[in-house]
Residue frames relative to the residue before (quaternion, step in Angstrom):
aa qw qx qy qz dx dy dz
X 1.0000 0.0000 0.0000 0.0000 0.00 0.00 0.00
X 0.4477 -0.6980 0.4816 0.2836 3.60 -0.82 0.89
X 0.3910 -0.6976 0.5503 0.2402 3.53 -1.19 0.61
X 0.0547 -0.7907 0.6094 0.0229 3.57 -1.03 0.77
X 0.5471 -0.6069 0.4678 0.3370 3.54 -1.29 0.32
X 0.7181 0.4118 -0.2306 0.5115 3.57 1.22 -0.40
X 0.4735 -0.6484 0.5144 0.3013 3.55 -1.20 0.55
X 0.7341 -0.4324 0.2936 0.4336 3.56 -1.31 0.22
X 0.6723 0.4963 -0.3112 0.4526 3.61 0.83 -0.92
X 0.6594 0.5033 -0.3057 0.4674 3.58 1.00 -0.81
X 0.6562 0.5116 -0.3138 0.4573 3.58 1.01 -0.78
X 0.6469 0.5260 -0.3237 0.4473 3.58 0.95 -0.85
X 0.7660 0.3674 -0.1959 0.4897 3.58 0.95 -0.83
X 0.4150 0.7431 -0.4510 0.2685 3.59 1.27 0.00
X 0.0257 -0.7772 0.6284 -0.0208 3.58 -0.87 0.99
X 0.1897 -0.8131 0.5376 0.1175 3.62 -0.01 1.22
X 0.4973 -0.6163 0.5091 0.3370 3.53 -1.19 0.53
X 0.2288 -0.7950 0.5514 0.1075 3.57 -0.66 1.11
X 0.0175 -0.7811 0.6241 -0.0113 3.52 -0.94 0.92
X 0.1094 -0.7734 0.6216 0.0584 3.54 -1.08 0.71
X 0.5202 -0.6343 0.4677 0.3292 3.53 -1.07 0.75
X 0.6804 -0.5196 0.3386 0.3904 3.57 -1.24 0.43
X 0.7370 0.3992 -0.2282 0.4954 3.60 1.12 -0.61
X 0.2565 0.8125 -0.4939 0.1734 3.61 1.24 0.33
X 0.7097 0.4435 -0.2665 0.4782 3.62 0.74 -1.02
X 0.6479 0.5147 -0.3213 0.4605 3.58 0.96 -0.82
X 0.6125 0.5539 -0.3411 0.4492 3.59 1.03 -0.81
X 0.7236 0.4375 -0.2645 0.4636 3.59 0.79 -0.98
X 0.5943 0.5411 -0.3717 0.4645 3.61 1.04 -0.56
X 0.6664 0.4967 -0.2804 0.4802 3.56 0.95 -0.96
X 0.6808 0.5040 -0.2880 0.4467 3.58 0.86 -0.99
X 0.6836 0.4747 -0.2929 0.4707 3.60 0.90 -0.88
X 0.6203 0.5287 -0.3418 0.4679 3.60 1.04 -0.72
X 0.6578 0.5000 -0.3075 0.4720 3.58 0.97 -0.83
X 0.6529 0.5169 -0.3167 0.4540 3.60 0.93 -0.84
X 0.6678 0.5041 -0.3023 0.4567 3.60 0.99 -0.78
X 0.5574 0.6135 -0.3769 0.4133 3.58 1.24 -0.42
X 0.7143 0.4377 -0.2384 0.4914 3.59 1.07 -0.78
X 0.6594 -0.4998 0.3878 0.4062 3.54 -1.31 0.38
X 0.1858 -0.8156 0.5434 0.0704 3.56 -0.64 1.12
X 0.3213 0.7790 -0.4872 0.2290 3.56 1.21 0.43
X 0.2437 -0.7332 0.6183 0.1438 3.53 -0.95 0.93
X 0.1506 -0.7986 0.5801 0.0555 3.56 -0.79 1.05
X 0.0013 -0.7923 0.6093 -0.0320 3.56 -0.84 1.01
X 0.0037 -0.7933 0.6074 -0.0420 3.53 -0.95 0.94
X 0.3844 -0.6992 0.5522 0.2418 3.57 -0.88 0.93
X 0.0198 -0.8302 0.5554 -0.0424 3.60 -0.60 1.14
X 0.2218 0.8129 -0.5117 0.1677 3.57 1.20 0.45
X 0.6770 0.5156 -0.3035 0.4286 3.59 0.88 -0.89
X 0.6265 0.5390 -0.3416 0.4476 3.61 1.18 -0.40
X 0.7146 0.3684 -0.2228 0.5513 3.59 1.30 -0.17
X 0.4749 -0.6725 0.4845 0.2957 3.56 -1.15 0.48
X 0.3836 0.7094 -0.4879 0.3339 3.53 0.88 1.01
X 0.1205 -0.8273 0.5476 0.0344 3.57 -0.80 1.00
X 0.7149 0.4525 -0.2583 0.4663 3.59 1.17 -0.37
X 0.7450 0.2814 -0.1919 0.5735 3.58 1.29 -0.05
X 0.3575 -0.6763 0.5875 0.2638 3.54 -1.28 0.33
X 0.1935 -0.7931 0.5729 0.0730 3.57 -0.92 0.95
X 0.0749 -0.7797 0.6214 0.0201 3.54 -0.91 1.00
X 0.2564 -0.7074 0.6348 0.1756 3.53 -1.18 0.69
X 0.0219 -0.8210 0.5686 -0.0455 3.57 -0.50 1.21
X 0.0706 -0.7797 0.6220 0.0137 3.55 -0.91 1.00
X 0.0569 0.7878 -0.6108 0.0551 3.55 -0.93 0.88
X 0.5679 -0.6086 0.4204 0.3610 3.57 -1.08 0.61
X 0.0571 -0.7945 0.6044 0.0171 3.53 -1.13 0.68
X 0.4673 -0.6505 0.5233 0.2909 3.49 -1.32 -0.19
X 0.0786 -0.7902 0.6061 0.0455 3.55 -1.04 0.73
X 0.4469 -0.7101 0.4846 0.2475 3.54 -1.02 0.81
X 0.5598 0.6496 -0.3770 0.3501 3.61 1.23 -0.13
X 0.4525 0.6974 -0.4591 0.3133 3.61 1.19 0.10
């Protein structure tokens, strides 16, 4: 169990002060516009037979995301 400086009651009621940089809205407008430019196709493939699993079904799912390394 992780250790914290606050007790359970304090953690449940904790309301941190939220701050956003001045370009917060502009950042997300730009980021979402860029994401919509690329293919947004979600690909799903049932791959249960490729694994030795008999009690569950396994799907391989790929979806577009965002990376900060650009």
